C-alpha positions as a LaTeX table, in Angstrom:
\begin{tabular}{lrrr}
\hline
Residue & $x$ (\AA) & $y$ (\AA) & $z$ (\AA) \\
\hline
Met1 & $-0.34$ & 5.31 & $-53.19$ \\
Asn2 & $-2.97$ & 7.45 & $-51.97$ \\
Arg3 & $-2.08$ & 10.79 & $-50.73$ \\
Ile4 & $-4.22$ & 10.45 & $-47.02$ \\
Leu5 & $-2.35$ & 7.15 & $-46.63$ \\
Ile6 & 0.98 & 8.59 & $-47.50$ \\
Phe7 & 0.71 & 11.13 & $-45.09$ \\
Ala8 & $-0.48$ & 8.89 & $-42.27$ \\
Ile9 & 2.30 & 6.84 & $-42.98$ \\
Lys10 & 4.67 & 10.42 & $-42.80$ \\
Lys11 & 3.13 & 10.77 & $-39.39$ \\
Met12 & 3.28 & 7.56 & $-38.55$ \\
Thr13 & 6.87 & 7.72 & $-38.57$ \\
His14 & 7.68 & 11.30 & $-37.84$ \\
Glu15 & 5.75 & 10.13 & $-34.02$ \\
Thr16 & 7.38 & 7.15 & $-34.01$ \\
Leu17 & 10.72 & 9.44 & $-34.42$ \\
Tyr18 & 9.96 & 11.58 & $-31.55$ \\
Tyr19 & 8.78 & 8.44 & $-29.37$ \\
Leu20 & 11.93 & 6.93 & $-29.83$ \\
Ala21 & 14.30 & 10.25 & $-28.82$ \\
Leu22 & 12.28 & 10.22 & $-25.58$ \\
Gln23 & 12.70 & 7.16 & $-24.77$ \\
Lys24 & 16.25 & 7.87 & $-24.72$ \\
Ile25 & 16.38 & 10.09 & $-21.75$ \\
Pro26 & 15.54 & 7.13 & $-19.20$ \\
Gln27 & 16.20 & 9.92 & $-16.26$ \\
Leu28 & 12.95 & 12.09 & $-16.67$ \\
Gly29 & 11.65 & 8.03 & $-15.66$ \\
Ala30 & 8.43 & 6.46 & $-16.58$ \\
Ile31 & 5.82 & 8.76 & $-14.64$ \\
Asn32 & 6.70 & 12.22 & $-15.65$ \\
Leu33 & 7.35 & 10.88 & $-19.29$ \\
Lys34 & 3.89 & 9.43 & $-19.11$ \\
Asn35 & 2.31 & 12.90 & $-17.22$ \\
Leu36 & 3.93 & 15.29 & $-19.85$ \\
Leu37 & 2.60 & 13.06 & $-23.01$ \\
Glu38 & $-0.62$ & 13.42 & $-21.96$ \\
Lys39 & $-0.82$ & 17.11 & $-21.26$ \\
Leu40 & 1.14 & 17.58 & $-24.28$ \\
Gly41 & $-1.31$ & 15.12 & $-26.59$ \\
Ser42 & 2.23 & 14.28 & $-28.50$ \\
Pro43 & 5.96 & 13.53 & $-27.89$ \\
Leu44 & 6.69 & 16.65 & $-30.46$ \\
Pro45 & 6.69 & 19.81 & $-28.82$ \\
Leu46 & 8.99 & 18.57 & $-25.98$ \\
Phe47 & 11.99 & 18.65 & $-27.36$ \\
Ser48 & 11.30 & 22.45 & $-28.36$ \\
Leu49 & 10.56 & 23.41 & $-24.49$ \\
Lys50 & 12.44 & 24.65 & $-21.87$ \\
Lys51 & 13.56 & 24.02 & $-18.51$ \\
Arg52 & 11.55 & 26.75 & $-17.53$ \\
Asp53 & 8.60 & 25.11 & $-19.65$ \\
Leu54 & 8.70 & 21.72 & $-17.96$ \\
Ile55 & 8.69 & 22.64 & $-14.27$ \\
Asp56 & 5.15 & 24.57 & $-15.30$ \\
Leu57 & 4.07 & 21.32 & $-16.32$ \\
Gly58 & 4.81 & 19.65 & $-13.02$ \\
Ile59 & 8.49 & 18.32 & $-13.44$ \\
His60 & 10.53 & 18.57 & $-10.37$ \\
Ser61 & 13.81 & 21.68 & $-11.09$ \\
Lys62 & 16.21 & 18.95 & $-9.16$ \\
Thr63 & 14.30 & 16.27 & $-11.50$ \\
Lys64 & 17.73 & 14.35 & $-13.42$ \\
Gly65 & 17.25 & 14.79 & $-17.18$ \\
Ile66 & 15.43 & 17.55 & $-17.39$ \\
Glu67 & 18.28 & 19.36 & $-18.91$ \\
Leu68 & 18.98 & 16.75 & $-21.28$ \\
Leu69 & 15.89 & 17.33 & $-23.88$ \\
Lys70 & 18.40 & 19.70 & $-26.19$ \\
Ala71 & 21.77 & 18.30 & $-24.54$ \\
Lys72 & 22.70 & 15.37 & $-27.23$ \\
Asn73 & 20.61 & 14.65 & $-30.75$ \\
Tyr74 & 18.65 & 12.26 & $-30.06$ \\
Leu75 & 16.87 & 12.39 & $-32.97$ \\
Ala76 & 20.14 & 11.89 & $-34.94$ \\
Glu77 & 19.91 & 8.94 & $-32.86$ \\
Ala78 & 16.46 & 7.61 & $-33.11$ \\
Glu79 & 16.74 & 7.48 & $-36.86$ \\
Lys80 & 19.22 & 4.56 & $-36.66$ \\
Asp81 & 16.90 & 2.89 & $-34.21$ \\
Leu82 & 14.01 & 3.56 & $-36.82$ \\
Lys83 & 15.84 & 2.06 & $-39.49$ \\
Tyr84 & 16.96 & $-1.03$ & $-37.75$ \\
Ile85 & 13.69 & $-1.07$ & $-36.24$ \\
Gln86 & 11.32 & $-0.67$ & $-40.12$ \\
Lys87 & 14.09 & $-3.42$ & $-41.72$ \\
His88 & 13.02 & $-6.28$ & $-39.25$ \\
Gly89 & 9.52 & $-5.45$ & $-39.50$ \\
Ile90 & 9.00 & $-4.27$ & $-35.59$ \\
Glu91 & 6.05 & $-2.74$ & $-34.87$ \\
Cys92 & 6.11 & 0.85 & $-32.23$ \\
Leu93 & 3.15 & 1.30 & $-29.94$ \\
Gly94 & 3.01 & 4.79 & $-28.13$ \\
Leu95 & 1.90 & 5.74 & $-25.20$ \\
Leu96 & $-1.32$ & 7.93 & $-26.85$ \\
Glu97 & $-1.58$ & 5.98 & $-30.31$ \\
Ser98 & $-4.46$ & 3.74 & $-30.89$ \\
Gly99 & $-2.75$ & 0.35 & $-30.81$ \\
Phe100 & $-1.19$ & 0.81 & $-27.35$ \\
Pro101 & $-2.81$ & $-1.89$ & $-24.83$ \\
Lys102 & $-6.10$ & 0.15 & $-23.18$ \\
Arg103 & $-5.40$ & $-1.58$ & $-19.65$ \\
Leu104 & $-1.82$ & $-0.89$ & $-19.86$ \\
Lys105 & $-2.23$ & 2.33 & $-20.78$ \\
His106 & $-4.13$ & 3.80 & $-17.21$ \\
Cys107 & $-1.04$ & 2.07 & $-14.72$ \\
Pro108 & 0.49 & 5.33 & $-12.98$ \\
Asp109 & 4.33 & 3.92 & $-14.07$ \\
Ala110 & 3.15 & 3.10 & $-18.39$ \\
Pro111 & 5.83 & 2.61 & $-19.81$ \\
Ile112 & 5.57 & 5.33 & $-23.02$ \\
Leu113 & 6.62 & 2.93 & $-26.02$ \\
Leu114 & 6.48 & $-0.56$ & $-26.76$ \\
Phe115 & 8.08 & $-2.49$ & $-29.25$ \\
Phe116 & 5.95 & $-5.58$ & $-31.07$ \\
Lys117 & 6.58 & $-8.23$ & $-33.56$ \\
Gly118 & 4.11 & $-10.71$ & $-34.46$ \\
Asn119 & 0.69 & $-11.11$ & $-36.16$ \\
Phe120 & $-1.69$ & $-9.52$ & $-32.79$ \\
Lys121 & $-3.65$ & $-6.49$ & $-32.87$ \\
Phe122 & $-3.88$ & $-5.12$ & $-28.97$ \\
Asn123 & $-7.52$ & $-4.10$ & $-27.68$ \\
Asn124 & $-9.85$ & $-6.18$ & $-29.12$ \\
Gln125 & $-8.80$ & $-9.53$ & $-26.73$ \\
Arg126 & $-9.34$ & $-10.43$ & $-22.97$ \\
Phe127 & $-5.96$ & $-10.53$ & $-21.56$ \\
Ile128 & $-4.58$ & $-12.80$ & $-19.04$ \\
Ser129 & $-1.19$ & $-13.32$ & $-17.18$ \\
Ile130 & 0.03 & $-16.74$ & $-16.30$ \\
Val131 & 3.28 & $-17.21$ & $-14.39$ \\
Gly132 & 5.15 & $-19.43$ & $-12.14$ \\
Thr133 & 8.61 & $-20.76$ & $-11.13$ \\
Arg134 & 11.31 & $-21.12$ & $-13.47$ \\
Leu135 & 11.49 & $-25.18$ & $-11.88$ \\
Pro136 & 7.82 & $-26.34$ & $-11.96$ \\
Thr137 & 7.01 & $-29.87$ & $-10.48$ \\
Ala138 & 5.16 & $-32.43$ & $-12.29$ \\
Tyr139 & 2.28 & $-30.92$ & $-9.91$ \\
Gly140 & 2.46 & $-27.08$ & $-11.12$ \\
Lys141 & 3.22 & $-28.58$ & $-15.05$ \\
Phe142 & 0.06 & $-30.72$ & $-14.63$ \\
Leu143 & $-1.97$ & $-27.62$ & $-13.20$ \\
Thr144 & $-0.78$ & $-25.26$ & $-16.38$ \\
Gln145 & $-2.14$ & $-28.17$ & $-19.11$ \\
Glu146 & $-5.43$ & $-28.42$ & $-17.59$ \\
Phe147 & $-5.99$ & $-24.79$ & $-17.10$ \\
Ile148 & $-4.84$ & $-23.66$ & $-20.12$ \\
Ser149 & $-6.74$ & $-26.30$ & $-21.77$ \\
Asn150 & $-9.83$ & $-25.32$ & $-20.57$ \\
Leu151 & $-9.95$ & $-21.21$ & $-21.72$ \\
Pro152 & $-11.61$ & $-20.34$ & $-24.91$ \\
Lys153 & $-10.18$ & $-20.41$ & $-27.49$ \\
Asp154 & $-11.39$ & $-17.49$ & $-28.94$ \\
Asn155 & $-11.30$ & $-13.27$ & $-27.91$ \\
Leu156 & $-8.45$ & $-14.06$ & $-25.61$ \\
Cys157 & $-4.77$ & $-13.60$ & $-25.01$ \\
Ile158 & $-2.43$ & $-14.93$ & $-22.49$ \\
Met159 & 1.09 & $-13.34$ & $-21.56$ \\
Ser160 & 3.35 & $-14.30$ & $-19.59$ \\
Gly161 & 7.61 & $-13.59$ & $-19.79$ \\
Leu162 & 9.55 & $-16.00$ & $-22.01$ \\
Ala163 & 11.32 & $-17.56$ & $-19.23$ \\
Tyr164 & 12.25 & $-21.01$ & $-18.18$ \\
Gly165 & 9.78 & $-23.57$ & $-17.00$ \\
Ile166 & 6.07 & $-22.33$ & $-16.35$ \\
Asp167 & 6.01 & $-19.11$ & $-18.69$ \\
Ala168 & 7.70 & $-21.26$ & $-21.44$ \\
Leu169 & 5.20 & $-23.91$ & $-20.84$ \\
Val170 & 2.27 & $-21.36$ & $-21.08$ \\
His171 & 3.53 & $-20.16$ & $-24.30$ \\
Asn172 & 3.96 & $-23.64$ & $-25.66$ \\
Leu173 & 0.53 & $-25.08$ & $-24.55$ \\
Ala174 & $-1.17$ & $-21.77$ & $-25.92$ \\
Tyr175 & 0.28 & $-22.32$ & $-29.43$ \\
Asp176 & $-0.40$ & $-25.90$ & $-29.67$ \\
Leu177 & $-3.92$ & $-25.20$ & $-28.55$ \\
Gly178 & $-4.06$ & $-21.68$ & $-30.93$ \\
Ile179 & $-4.85$ & $-19.43$ & $-28.63$ \\
Ala180 & $-3.12$ & $-16.14$ & $-29.07$ \\
Ser181 & 0.38 & $-15.97$ & $-26.67$ \\
Val182 & 2.48 & $-12.85$ & $-26.24$ \\
Gly183 & 5.60 & $-12.90$ & $-24.11$ \\
Val184 & 6.70 & $-10.34$ & $-22.68$ \\
Leu185 & 11.23 & $-9.82$ & $-22.92$ \\
Gly186 & 13.39 & $-8.36$ & $-20.16$ \\
His187 & 15.90 & $-6.78$ & $-22.23$ \\
Gly188 & 15.64 & $-5.47$ & $-26.35$ \\
Met189 & 14.36 & $-6.75$ & $-29.63$ \\
His190 & 17.98 & $-7.84$ & $-30.47$ \\
Met191 & 18.10 & $-10.76$ & $-29.37$ \\
Ile192 & 16.26 & $-13.25$ & $-27.36$ \\
Tyr193 & 17.07 & $-14.09$ & $-23.82$ \\
Pro194 & 16.98 & $-17.44$ & $-22.68$ \\
Pro195 & 18.03 & $-18.47$ & $-25.76$ \\
Glu196 & 17.07 & $-21.74$ & $-25.21$ \\
Asn197 & 13.25 & $-19.85$ & $-26.04$ \\
Thr198 & 14.15 & $-18.83$ & $-29.47$ \\
Lys199 & 11.88 & $-21.32$ & $-30.82$ \\
Ile200 & 9.04 & $-20.54$ & $-28.86$ \\
Ala201 & 9.47 & $-16.73$ & $-29.91$ \\
Gln202 & 9.16 & $-17.38$ & $-33.21$ \\
Lys203 & 6.80 & $-19.38$ & $-32.99$ \\
Leu204 & 4.57 & $-16.84$ & $-30.95$ \\
Gln205 & 4.76 & $-14.19$ & $-33.36$ \\
Glu206 & 2.67 & $-16.32$ & $-36.12$ \\
His207 & $-0.15$ & $-16.27$ & $-33.82$ \\
Gly208 & 0.60 & $-13.83$ & $-30.74$ \\
Gly209 & 3.98 & $-11.83$ & $-30.65$ \\
Ile210 & 6.85 & $-10.95$ & $-28.36$ \\
Met211 & 7.02 & $-7.73$ & $-26.70$ \\
Thr212 & 9.40 & $-5.71$ & $-24.94$ \\
Glu213 & 9.72 & $-1.38$ & $-23.96$ \\
Phe214 & 13.39 & $-1.80$ & $-23.77$ \\
Lys215 & 15.00 & $-0.14$ & $-26.31$ \\
Leu216 & 17.03 & $-1.16$ & $-28.68$ \\
Gly217 & 20.69 & $-3.02$ & $-27.96$ \\
Thr218 & 19.84 & $-3.53$ & $-24.20$ \\
Glu219 & 21.01 & $-6.63$ & $-22.00$ \\
Pro220 & 18.90 & $-8.48$ & $-20.27$ \\
Asp221 & 20.29 & $-7.30$ & $-17.02$ \\
Lys222 & 18.66 & $-8.78$ & $-14.00$ \\
Phe223 & 17.04 & $-5.56$ & $-12.84$ \\
Asn224 & 15.30 & $-5.58$ & $-15.96$ \\
Phe225 & 12.92 & $-8.01$ & $-15.02$ \\
Pro226 & 10.73 & $-6.83$ & $-12.40$ \\
Lys227 & 10.86 & $-3.85$ & $-14.38$ \\
Arg228 & 9.36 & $-6.33$ & $-17.28$ \\
Asn229 & 6.79 & $-7.79$ & $-14.91$ \\
Arg230 & 4.74 & $-4.31$ & $-14.40$ \\
Ile231 & 3.82 & $-4.92$ & $-18.39$ \\
Val232 & 2.42 & $-8.51$ & $-17.46$ \\
Ala233 & 0.52 & $-7.61$ & $-14.60$ \\
Gly234 & $-0.79$ & $-4.35$ & $-15.76$ \\
Ile235 & $-1.82$ & $-5.22$ & $-19.23$ \\
Ser236 & $-4.46$ & $-8.27$ & $-17.97$ \\
Glu237 & $-7.58$ & $-8.46$ & $-16.81$ \\
Ala238 & $-6.39$ & $-11.09$ & $-13.79$ \\
Thr239 & $-2.91$ & $-12.71$ & $-13.25$ \\
Ile240 & $-2.80$ & $-16.42$ & $-12.66$ \\
Val241 & $-0.31$ & $-17.76$ & $-10.12$ \\
Ile242 & 0.72 & $-21.56$ & $-10.66$ \\
Glu243 & 3.47 & $-22.37$ & $-8.86$ \\
Thr244 & 6.18 & $-20.05$ & $-6.64$ \\
Ala245 & 8.11 & $-19.93$ & $-4.46$ \\
Ala246 & 7.61 & $-17.06$ & $-1.22$ \\
Lys247 & 10.21 & $-14.90$ & $-3.23$ \\
Gly248 & 10.71 & $-14.48$ & $-7.36$ \\
Gly249 & 9.19 & $-12.77$ & $-10.36$ \\
Ser250 & 6.02 & $-14.75$ & $-9.77$ \\
Met251 & 5.56 & $-13.35$ & $-6.46$ \\
Ile252 & 6.62 & $-9.39$ & $-8.13$ \\
Thr253 & 4.63 & $-9.86$ & $-10.75$ \\
Ala254 & 1.04 & $-10.57$ & $-8.51$ \\
Glu255 & 2.14 & $-7.69$ & $-5.86$ \\
Leu256 & 1.75 & $-5.69$ & $-8.79$ \\
Ala257 & $-1.43$ & $-6.97$ & $-10.45$ \\
Asn258 & $-3.13$ & $-6.08$ & $-6.97$ \\
Asp259 & $-1.16$ & $-2.65$ & $-6.66$ \\
Tyr260 & $-3.02$ & $-2.58$ & $-10.58$ \\
Asn261 & $-6.33$ & $-3.42$ & $-9.01$ \\
Arg262 & $-6.47$ & $-6.26$ & $-10.75$ \\
Asp263 & $-7.70$ & $-9.69$ & $-9.94$ \\
Val264 & $-5.47$ & $-12.52$ & $-8.74$ \\
Phe265 & $-5.68$ & $-15.96$ & $-8.95$ \\
Thr266 & $-3.26$ & $-19.54$ & $-7.27$ \\
Phe267 & $-4.18$ & $-22.71$ & $-6.62$ \\
Pro268 & $-3.63$ & $-24.38$ & $-3.61$ \\
Gly269 & $-0.29$ & $-26.89$ & $-2.51$ \\
Arg270 & 1.16 & $-28.82$ & $-0.32$ \\
Val271 & 1.85 & $-26.47$ & 2.87 \\
Asn272 & 5.24 & $-28.59$ & 3.28 \\
Asp273 & 6.26 & $-27.78$ & $-0.78$ \\
Pro274 & 8.73 & $-25.05$ & $-1.42$ \\
Lys275 & 7.18 & $-24.27$ & $-4.74$ \\
Ser276 & 3.88 & $-23.28$ & $-3.16$ \\
Glu277 & 4.79 & $-21.63$ & $-0.53$ \\
Gly278 & 4.08 & $-18.50$ & $-2.29$ \\
Cys279 & 0.93 & $-19.46$ & $-3.52$ \\
Leu280 & 0.01 & $-20.01$ & 0.17 \\
Lys281 & 1.26 & $-16.97$ & 0.97 \\
Leu282 & $-0.88$ & $-14.91$ & $-1.37$ \\
Ile283 & $-4.12$ & $-17.18$ & $-0.69$ \\
Phe284 & $-3.42$ & $-16.12$ & 3.11 \\
Glu285 & $-2.89$ & $-12.06$ & 2.82 \\
Asn286 & $-6.05$ & $-12.29$ & 0.28 \\
Lys287 & $-4.09$ & $-10.86$ & $-2.40$ \\
Ala288 & $-5.32$ & $-14.03$ & $-4.56$ \\
Met289 & $-8.51$ & $-16.28$ & $-4.87$ \\
Leu290 & $-7.73$ & $-19.42$ & $-4.71$ \\
Ile291 & $-9.06$ & $-21.91$ & $-8.14$ \\
Thr292 & $-8.84$ & $-25.10$ & $-8.47$ \\
Asn293 & $-10.26$ & $-25.64$ & $-12.14$ \\
Thr294 & $-10.42$ & $-23.47$ & $-15.00$ \\
Lys295 & $-14.35$ & $-23.40$ & $-14.88$ \\
Gln296 & $-13.84$ & $-21.65$ & $-11.57$ \\
Phe297 & $-12.22$ & $-19.45$ & $-13.16$ \\
Leu298 & $-14.33$ & $-17.63$ & $-15.89$ \\
Glu299 & $-16.73$ & $-17.95$ & $-13.19$ \\
Ile300 & $-15.31$ & $-15.50$ & $-10.95$ \\
Met301 & $-14.62$ & $-13.09$ & $-13.74$ \\
Asn302 & $-18.05$ & $-14.32$ & $-15.64$ \\
Trp303 & $-17.17$ & $-15.03$ & $-18.63$ \\
Gln304 & $-18.80$ & $-18.27$ & $-19.12$ \\
Ser305 & $-20.10$ & $-16.87$ & $-22.51$ \\
Thr306 & $-17.80$ & $-15.40$ & $-25.24$ \\
Thr307 & $-20.35$ & $-13.08$ & $-26.80$ \\
Lys308 & $-20.35$ & $-9.94$ & $-25.18$ \\
Lys309 & $-23.49$ & $-8.83$ & $-23.77$ \\
Thr310 & $-24.31$ & $-5.40$ & $-23.61$ \\
Lys311 & $-27.55$ & $-4.67$ & $-21.34$ \\
Ile312 & $-29.29$ & $-1.34$ & $-21.84$ \\
Ile313 & $-31.26$ & 0.58 & $-20.07$ \\
Gln314 & $-34.38$ & 1.72 & $-22.10$ \\
Ala315 & $-34.87$ & 5.37 & $-23.19$ \\
Glu316 & $-37.78$ & 6.00 & $-20.87$ \\
Leu317 & $-36.19$ & 5.45 & $-18.10$ \\
Phe318 & $-33.86$ & 8.16 & $-18.54$ \\
Thr319 & $-35.55$ & 10.63 & $-17.24$ \\
Glu320 & $-34.89$ & 9.21 & $-13.84$ \\
Phe321 & $-30.77$ & 10.26 & $-13.77$ \\
Asn322 & $-29.38$ & 13.58 & $-14.00$ \\
Asp323 & $-27.15$ & 14.09 & $-16.84$ \\
Asn324 & $-24.14$ & 13.05 & $-14.87$ \\
Glu325 & $-25.58$ & 9.43 & $-13.97$ \\
Lys326 & $-26.79$ & 9.78 & $-18.14$ \\
Asn327 & $-23.75$ & 10.01 & $-19.07$ \\
Ile328 & $-21.89$ & 7.36 & $-17.21$ \\
Leu329 & $-25.12$ & 4.99 & $-18.16$ \\
Lys330 & $-24.63$ & 6.28 & $-21.96$ \\
Ile331 & $-21.27$ & 4.89 & $-21.61$ \\
Leu332 & $-22.17$ & 1.82 & $-20.10$ \\
Asn333 & $-24.67$ & 0.79 & $-22.25$ \\
Glu334 & $-21.79$ & 1.36 & $-25.36$ \\
Lys335 & $-18.70$ & $-0.29$ & $-24.01$ \\
Gly336 & $-20.32$ & $-3.06$ & $-21.77$ \\
Ile337 & $-18.40$ & $-4.24$ & $-18.82$ \\
Leu338 & $-15.62$ & $-1.40$ & $-17.66$ \\
Glu339 & $-12.40$ & $-0.85$ & $-15.27$ \\
Val340 & $-13.78$ & 1.88 & $-12.99$ \\
Asp341 & $-10.40$ & 3.52 & $-14.24$ \\
Glu342 & $-10.88$ & 3.26 & $-18.03$ \\
Leu343 & $-14.45$ & 4.87 & $-16.98$ \\
Leu344 & $-13.40$ & 7.58 & $-14.95$ \\
His345 & $-11.23$ & 8.27 & $-18.64$ \\
Leu346 & $-13.63$ & 8.33 & $-20.86$ \\
Cys347 & $-16.26$ & 10.65 & $-18.02$ \\
Gln348 & $-13.63$ & 13.17 & $-18.02$ \\
Met349 & $-14.71$ & 13.76 & $-14.33$ \\
Ser350 & $-12.80$ & 13.84 & $-11.31$ \\
Ser351 & $-12.68$ & 10.38 & $-8.74$ \\
Ser352 & $-14.70$ & 11.31 & $-6.15$ \\
Lys353 & $-17.52$ & 12.51 & $-8.12$ \\
Leu354 & $-17.48$ & 9.25 & $-10.04$ \\
Ser355 & $-17.59$ & 7.05 & $-6.84$ \\
Glu356 & $-20.96$ & 9.03 & $-5.62$ \\
Ile357 & $-22.33$ & 8.78 & $-8.86$ \\
Ile358 & $-21.19$ & 5.14 & $-8.50$ \\
Leu359 & $-22.78$ & 4.68 & $-4.73$ \\
Glu360 & $-25.57$ & 6.67 & $-6.16$ \\
Leu361 & $-26.98$ & 3.92 & $-9.10$ \\
Glu362 & $-25.62$ & 1.40 & $-7.42$ \\
Leu363 & $-28.58$ & 1.80 & $-4.29$ \\
Lys364 & $-31.10$ & 2.78 & $-7.41$ \\
Gly365 & $-29.67$ & $-1.20$ & $-8.76$ \\
Ile366 & $-29.15$ & $-0.06$ & $-12.13$ \\
Ile367 & $-25.02$ & $-0.79$ & $-12.03$ \\
Lys368 & $-23.00$ & $-3.61$ & $-10.12$ \\
Trp369 & $-19.73$ & $-4.13$ & $-9.45$ \\
Leu370 & $-17.86$ & $-7.43$ & $-10.59$ \\
Pro371 & $-14.14$ & $-8.87$ & $-10.21$ \\
Gly372 & $-11.51$ & $-6.55$ & $-10.57$ \\
Lys373 & $-13.30$ & $-3.17$ & $-10.19$ \\
Arg374 & $-15.39$ & $-3.66$ & $-12.92$ \\
Leu375 & $-18.67$ & $-2.03$ & $-13.74$ \\
Glu376 & $-21.66$ & $-3.25$ & $-15.79$ \\
Val377 & $-25.44$ & $-2.18$ & $-16.04$ \\
Asn378 & $-27.42$ & $-4.28$ & $-13.72$ \\
\hline
\end{tabular}
């Protein structure tokens, strides 16, 4: 085997082992772990740091888990998980690795590790999330089928929660239509819950997959599912709520999507129908855009064409711009449409400075805003 390939495999396995070990210390919290990893560039150094080092890196001295990095042999436990993962064909996506979903990575409470099983590569697709009640009406089922049937079949992945009702219908329809779909689990990879959706989960792995942030052996406890919903909301460019009551998982997902500056869409329903109460509430509170068909959604998202178009600013015009403006335009020319959070990450400047430059370029008519806090060259 090629020496470079052997080294890459060893490095990947080594990194995965440390991610698995770090995941076993939930007391540090998702936000703390994400910040530490981004500052250090790898999970490996964390296990050699002292309490004073962690405090210097921004961890509060009273944070639970700050003493736990050396309290137990987490690496030994992680080795057992690694053997199980390799045996069952499960892929590990670490926060700092190239395969980790890029939009989710920008969420402040992103998980540090995702487990994935399927036939799919992230970051080369458009993602939408479709959620709804576990007990849909005939109207809700009709809306789901009509909406998905008119979506583009290529360069798209549909996310949902692999639960009863709308979730299961979404995954089945996507599979039948040849659209990639990923179900996000509220438990470990050792099982499928609800068990009635086992066949759906198997089908997803042929064109899409199943995903979870929960370590092996985690049971489907009720408090896991709201946590699961932040992945459904954060990984996608837009969330579509089909049918929902005023409270429940779909509303949690919609609220999270708003917090992450993602677009939220929903369908109207009858004012006296409890299954439409949540949708109407989202519309009334301006937390979701009202749509009645797929065409409206695609127009708002500017997805009428699946062909990626990059608009190039001619080189001779660059003399009008300062260095910071040139940098922003160069990134947009190379990447096309970008979410402002991703642009902030790529340009490596303060958010206030970036806002100032965006405003200046917008006033010059060079760039424009799109739904979902996205930017493109005009």
